[in-house]
N, C-alpha and C positions, 0 to 999 in steps of 0.2 A: 128306685124311690119315686113315687107319684109325684106328682105336680103340688099336690096338697101338702105331702110330706115335706118337699122343698119351701114350700110356702112357711111352714110352721119352723122350719129351721132358720130360713131368711129373719122370721121375725126375733127367734130366739137370739140369735147373732146380734141384730141391731138392741135389743134389751141390753144384753151385756155388756155392750161396747158403751151403751148411755150410762148404766151404773157405773162403769169403770171410769169414766169420764167425769161424773157427777162426784165419784170417790175422791179422784185426784183433787179437781177443784176444790172440794172440801177441806181436804187434808192441808193444801197448801194455805189456808186461811185460818186453821188452826193454831191457838199457842198452847195450847197443854200437850205436852210431849207423849202422853199415854194416851192421850185420844187421838192424837194424830197418829201412831204409829198403829193404832186399832184400825183407822179407816184406810190406812195405808195397806193395811193388810187384807182388808174387804176389797181394795182395787186388785190388790194382786189375786185374789179368788175369781173375781168375776173377768180376769186375763186369762186364768187358767179355764174356766168355763167357756169364755170364747173361743180359745185353742181348741177345747174338746169337740164344741160343736162343728168349728171349722174342719176338723180332720174327718167330719162325716161327710163332707162334700167331697 
């Protein structure tokens, strides 16, 4: 992998980690159960994307 490609992966990892954190924080503040479950599912998907990107390294 080139240095530039590694930089792209680092950026992607950082973004996915940020999105997951934001989803978890938002879900913890929601009162509506259905909406909370939806946001928690989004957090889970961002974690899965993070794991996939990380496995490329």
